[in-house]
Structure formats: C-alpha cells, structure tokens
N, C-alpha and C positions, 0 to 999 in steps of 0.2 A: 483914346480910340472910341469911336462911336459904337453904341450897342443898341440892341432892340429889347425893349421892356414890354412885358405883358403885365398890366396892373388891373386888378379887379376893383371895381367901385371908384370910378374916376369922376363922378359927378360933383363931389364935394369933399371937404375934409382933407385928410392926409393923401388920399388918392389923387385928388385934383392938384394939390400942392406939389406932389412928387411928379405927376405927369408934366405940369408946367415947367418945373425945374429941369427935368430930363430933356424936354424939348428945347429949352433955352440953351442947354449945354451941348446941343447937336445930336442928341440921341433920337431914336425912333420909338414911338409909344403906341402900343395897342392897348386900349382901355375898354373895360366892360361897362356897359350902361344898361338901364332897365327898359328903355323905350326908344322909339324912333325919333322923338323930339330931342332927347338927350344925345342920340347918335349924331344927328345933324349938327348940334351945338359943338360936340367934341371934335368932329371932323373939321369944323371951321376954324378951330384954334390955330392950326399950324399945318403946313404941307406934310409933315411927318407924323401927324396925329391920325390914328385909325381906330374908329369905334367898333365894338362888337356888342350887339344886343344879347345879353346873357344874364340869367339869374343863376347864381352859383348853387342854388338848391335844386335846380333842374339837372340832376346828376346825369341823366341820359343824354343831355344836349352838349355836355362839356367837351367830350372827345372830338365831336364834329366841329365845334367852334374853334378849338385849338388847331385842328387840321386846316380849316379854312384860313385862319390867321397866318399860319406858317406858309401856306401855299400862295397867299396874296401879298404878304409883306416880307417874308423871309424868316430864317431861323431865329428863334427867341433866345436871348442870352440870359435874361433876368426875369424870373417870375416873382411878382410881388402880390402876396395874398393880403389885400387890404380890406376887402368887403367884410363888413361886420357891423354890429350895433350893440348898444348896451341895454340890459334889462335891469330894472330896479324894483325891488320888492322884498319884504320880509319873507323868508322861505316858507313859513307855515301858511302864509296868505297867498302864495304865488302858485297858480295852477300848473300841473305837470306839462300841459300843452305848451305853456310859455317856455318851459325849460327845453322841450323838444325843438321848438323853433329856434331858440338861442343856440343850441348845439348844431342844428342843421346848417345855420348860416356860418357861425364862427368856427366850427370844428369840421363838420362833414363837408361843407362847401370847400374849405381850404384843402382838406385832404384829397378830395376829388380833383381839384385843380393840380395838386402835386402829382397825383397818380397819372394824370393826362400828360404831363410834361416829362416825367421821369424817364420813360423809354427813349424820348428824343434826346434829352440831356445825356443819358447813359451812352447812347449810340455815338454821340458827338464827343463824349469824354470831356464835357465842360458844361457849365451852367451854374447859376446862383439862384437859390430860392430864398426869398425874404418873407417871413411871416410876421405881420404886424400883430403883436400880442398886446400886452398892457402891463403896467406895474401891478395891476390886479391879477396877473399871472404869477406873482410872487407874494404880494401882501393882500390882506383881506380887510374888510370893514363891514359893519352891519348893512344889510340891504342889497348886496350884490352877489348873493350866493351863486345864482345861475351864471352870471357874467364871469365872475372870478373862476368858477368851475370850468367854463369853456376856455378861458385863457390859460389856466393851469394845464389843461389838457393839451392845448396847442403848443405850449412851451415844451412839455415832455415829448410830444410827437416830433417837434422840430429837432430837439437835441438827439433823440434816438435816430431819426432819419439821417442826420448829419454824419453819424458814426457809420451808418450802413453805406452811404454813397460817396464818402470822401475818397475811397479807392478808385472812383471813376472820374475824379477831377471835379465833382459837383460839391458846391458849398451850400450850407443851410444856416441862415441866421435868423434868430427870433429877436425882433426889435420891440422893446417894451417901453412905450411912451408913458409919461406921467400925465399931468393935467395940461391939455393943450386947448387952444381956442378953435375947437371944431364944433360940430353939431352933436357930439356924443351925448352931452348932458341936456341938450335942447330937444329939437324936433325929432332927432333920430332915436331917442331913448323910449323904450316901452316901459311903462310904469304899471305895476299891478295895483289894483284897488285895495285900499285899506279896509280891514274888517274886524280886527281884534284889538280892543282898547288896551290890553296889557302891553302892547308894543309902542304905544303912543309916546311915552316919555323918552324912549331910546331913539325911535326912528323918525318921528315927525321933525325934529330939529335937523337931522341929517338930510332928509329930503328937501327941506326948505333951503338949507345952506347950499346944497348942490344946484338947485334950480337958480338961486340968486347969483351964483358964481359963473353960470353958463355964459360964455362969451368973454369972460374976464380972467380966464385961467392964465397962468404965467407962461405957458409954452407957446412958441410961435411956430405954426405949421410949416412956414417957408424955411425956417432954420432946421426943422426936423427933416425936411426934404433934402437939404444940402448934406446933412449928416448921413442920410441913407445913400445918397449919390457917392459920398466918400467911401462907404462900405463896398460899393460895387467896383471900385477901382483897386481894391486891395488884393494882393496875391493870396493872402491867407486871412480872410475875414473871420471875425469871432463868431462863436456859436450863439452868444447872447450880447445884446447891446441895450442898455437903458438910455432913455432920452428924457432929459429934464432933471433939474436939481432936486425937485420934490421926489421923483422916483428914486434918485440916488440915496437921499436921506432915509426914506421909508424902507427901502430894501436893505440898506446897511443895518438899520435898527432891527429889522426882522431877523437878519442873519446873526446879529449879536445875541438876540434873545434866544434863538435856536441853539447857539453854541452854549449859552448859559444853561439852558434846559438839558441839553445833552450831557453836560458835565454833572449837573445836579443829580441826574438819574442814571449815571453810568453804571453804578453797581447793580441796579435792578436790570438794566439792559444786559449786562454780562452774565447775570445769574441764569439766563436761559440756555447758555451753552452746555453741551454735553462735555463734562470735564474729562471724560475718558479719551476724547479725541484731540 
C-alpha cells in the first residue's frame, strides 16, 4: 500500500537515499530542503516528490510548513526525522555554542517536528515516526561528546514517546546506523579547533582515521533505505533498530560490558536500599 512520507533533510545522505527508494516503491515523499535551488532539484526527481523549504531549527515555521504539506499533498503516514549533522571535538576544547547548535538540530529540531505531527497522527489514530539516531546513541568514543549526547537524548525521547502514543496506533522507531557512506564524516561534519596539546596523542589519530575513512565506510545508504522501508510495512515495528554489522558488534560489546559492570557492583548498588521496606 502506498504511503506519504515526510522526510527532513533530503538533499543528501540517508534522507536522499530514503526519498529515492520510497519514490521508486510507489510512495509519495515530501522532503525538506534548505533553499529554492534544492527545492527545484527535488521536485524534478519524480511526479510524487514534493519539496518544502524548511530549516528544522526555525521552530516557529514548522507547524505552518506541516499544515501546507498536508493541505497540498495529503495526510502524512510516516515522519522521518533525518536532518542532522555530526560534531567532532574534544569536549574541553569545544565551545558551548557548538553544543547548543548540535542539540538544536539533532534534538530540538526533531522534537519540534514530532510535536507538529503528533496531533494529526493522534486524530487519525495512525502514524509512524522514524528518528534517525546513531550507534553513537548507544556507544561512545573520544571526540564526539556533543554528537553522542544528542543521539543518546533522541534515543531516550523516541523510546519514551513510543510508550506514550502506542495507545493511539502511533509507532515510534529509533533507527541507529553505524558507519555508512554519507557526508557525515566529510563536508557535513563540524570540527572544533584543536588547542590543548595534552589530548594530541589520544585524539589526533582518531580525527585522522575518521577523515581518511570518509566515503569508504562499510554501510550502503541504499540498503539502509530499503531496511527503513521494510520497517514502515510492519504492523508492529520495533522501538529500536540498528543498521550495519559494525553497529551490531559495538552495541553488543557495550551491553556485555554494562552487564559485567552491573554484576561486579551489584552489592554496592543494593546497599542503598532502605532495608526496612
């Protein structure tokens, strides 16, 4: 059955791959872009492609953009919060303003989009929200504190919202990709300047390796798009979905380490209970 998708950030990366896959499968796609040139390009992709010029951090413009989209194209079935970017930098060296911008796009922008669609989905008693997070919403590594923090936040928000709205027939899935061949580690990434030599030995090799691997990651965005389309056809989609064997391995290792730590410190954990209750 054909559906109408609203996908943020369709100019490149996962957003473009998913939009193209959905259009090829016979769905209708409303995609957000940042300027008129990108609007014309996306509209020309397919008769069922409809571009909306919208910056997800322009919170006051979101409700009107959603209303226009539904009025001109029709009811949206699937919201995909894909717009986002990566920030790289040692936390001590990274200005707070860069953290605010990271959260404005990756968290507040996604939440604002969800809040715009929730009344519509709730009224219709159906809808699927897919939030593109990251394996960095489960595992961490030096140099991505702001990015990982934003994705940890979106994972938690997604899971909580899913429990609130499933009573209305609305599903929420957090999709966490591993390393894919997108612009995430290339032109899309914001990198804080280096300033503290004490971090050189730890972080310089990490930054160099990430830059060298950009465009050579194991994940195929087209295959990720097909996996996401599969999700939208499920009667009971999962709350979380990892994409990529690297994400699978790293998250499983993190969970195993957590289980080991929980067991090792169980006595101290239990010692805080009031034994009288």
